[in-house]
C-alpha positions in Angstrom: 76.2 80.9 75.2 78.4 82.6 77.8 78.7 81.3 81.3 78.6 84.8 82.7 76.0 87.5 82.5 77.0 91.1 81.8 76.1 94.3 83.7 76.1 97.5 81.7 76.5 100.7 83.6 77.1 103.7 81.3 80.0 102.8 79.1 81.3 100.1 81.4 80.6 96.4 80.9 81.2 94.1 83.8 80.9 90.3 83.8 79.0 88.8 86.7 80.7 85.7 88.1 78.8 82.4 88.1 76.7 81.7 91.1 78.5 80.2 94.1 77.3 76.9 95.6 78.8 75.4 98.7 79.9 71.8 99.2 81.0 69.9 102.3 83.0 67.0 100.9 83.1 63.9 103.0 83.9 60.3 102.7 82.0 57.3 104.0 85.1 56.4 106.1 85.2 59.8 107.7 85.1 59.8 111.4 83.9 63.4 111.5 81.1 63.9 113.9 77.7 64.6 112.5 77.4 67.8 114.4 80.6 69.2 112.9 79.4 68.3 109.4 76.2 70.2 110.2 78.2 73.2 111.4 80.3 73.2 108.2 77.1 72.9 106.1 75.5 75.9 107.9 78.7 77.9 107.4 78.6 77.4 103.7 74.9 77.8 103.5 75.3 81.3 105.0 77.8 82.3 102.3 76.6 80.5 99.2 73.3 80.5 97.1 72.9 76.8 97.9 74.9 74.3 100.0 75.2 70.5 99.8 77.0 67.5 101.3 78.8 65.2 98.9 80.2 61.7 99.2 80.1 58.2 97.9 77.3 55.6 98.1 75.8 54.5 100.3 74.4 57.8 101.6 73.4 56.2 104.9 77.1 56.0 105.7 77.6 59.7 105.5 77.0 61.7 108.7 74.2 64.2 108.4 73.2 63.0 104.9 69.5 62.7 105.9 69.4 66.3 107.2 70.8 68.2 104.2 70.8 68.1 100.4 73.4 65.5 99.4 75.1 64.8 96.1 76.2 61.2 95.7 79.0 60.1 93.5 77.4 57.0 92.0 80.3 56.2 89.7 82.4 53.1 90.3 85.3 55.3 91.2 85.7 56.0 94.9 88.2 58.9 94.6 87.6 62.5 95.7 88.1 63.9 92.2 85.2 61.8 90.9 83.1 63.1 93.8 84.0 66.6 92.8 83.1 65.9 89.2 79.7 64.4 90.2 79.1 67.6 92.1 80.0 69.8 89.1 77.6 67.7 86.9 74.8 68.5 89.4 75.4 72.2 89.0 77.4 72.8 85.9 76.9 76.6 85.6 77.9 77.2 89.2 81.2 77.7 90.9 81.7 75.4 93.8 83.2 76.4 97.2 84.5 73.1 98.5 85.4 72.4 102.1 86.5 69.0 103.3 84.5 67.7 106.3 87.7 67.0 108.3 88.6 70.7 108.5 87.2 71.0 112.0 88.6 74.4 112.7 87.1 76.1 109.6 85.7 79.5 110.4 83.5 82.2 108.8 86.5 84.5 108.4 88.4 82.0 106.3 85.4 81.3 104.1 84.6 85.0 103.6 88.3 85.8 102.7 88.2 83.1 100.1 85.0 84.5 98.6 86.0 88.1 98.6 89.3 87.2 96.9 87.7 84.8 94.4 89.1 85.3 90.8 86.5 84.0 88.4 88.9 84.6 85.5 91.0 81.7 86.8 89.8 78.1 87.0 90.2 77.9 90.8 90.9 80.1 93.8 92.6 78.3 96.7 94.6 78.9 99.8 98.3 78.0 99.8 98.9 74.8 101.8 101.7 75.5 104.3 105.3 76.5 103.4 105.4 74.5 100.2 103.0 77.0 98.5 100.9 74.3 96.8 97.2 74.8 96.5 94.9 73.4 99.2 92.2 71.7 97.1 90.0 71.1 100.1 89.2 74.7 100.8 88.9 76.1 97.3 86.5 77.6 94.8 86.2 75.7 91.5 84.9 77.7 88.6 82.8 76.0 85.9 85.6 76.4 83.3 87.8 73.9 85.2 85.4 71.0 84.7 86.7 69.9 81.2 90.3 69.8 82.5 89.3 67.8 85.6 87.6 65.3 83.4 90.8 64.9 81.2 92.9 64.5 84.3 90.5 61.9 85.8 90.6 59.9 82.5 94.4 59.9 82.7 94.3 58.4 86.2 94.4 61.5 88.5 92.3 60.7 91.6 93.0 63.7 93.8 91.7 67.3 93.4 95.1 68.4 95.1 97.1 66.7 92.3 94.8 68.2 89.7 95.3 71.8 90.9 99.1 71.2 91.1 99.1 70.4 87.4 97.5 73.7 86.4 99.4 76.4 88.5 98.7 79.2 85.9 95.0 78.7 86.4 94.9 78.8 90.2 94.6 82.0 92.2 96.6 81.3 95.3 95.8 83.1 98.6 97.8 83.3 101.8 95.5 81.9 104.6 94.6 84.3 107.4 94.2 81.4 109.8 96.3 78.4 108.7 94.8 76.3 111.5 91.4 76.6 109.9 92.8 74.5 107.0 94.1 71.7 109.1 92.5 68.3 108.4 91.9 66.1 111.4 
């Protein structure tokens, strides 16, 4: 079974990309104010079919977890890559637009630019992170096809989505950010 549906218009066949879900990724130790997490959630909810918060147990430690749908990483691993994988298990046919809760300057223009320039034929679409040109894993779209590779990397000890994307440069569509300050983590 194919992950993508096809549209036939005359003699042209086009693949529809997987649906896009949004995720505000946060950690229990995050000092991000609940109102900012709520703003990020609403921003993603406006651009995606569904939006969620994600983090580690206990959910009570996550700001705004009681207000919005929340995906909890219940594995014994506390790293962000495991939380991303828990999210992908919750919606395996979807692509996930992930924004870290500490990106307090994130704006609608940055999200829209990422979505418009999404390349569903690659495993991820991400902004370049500063002058080093490496992918920013915390404002990125992860396609369903990346999941198997992320599982392999996690089993080999990789704990960071950033490190995972760096290991697969040919599968990451890199974009120049319109507003680099939107990607700053505070």
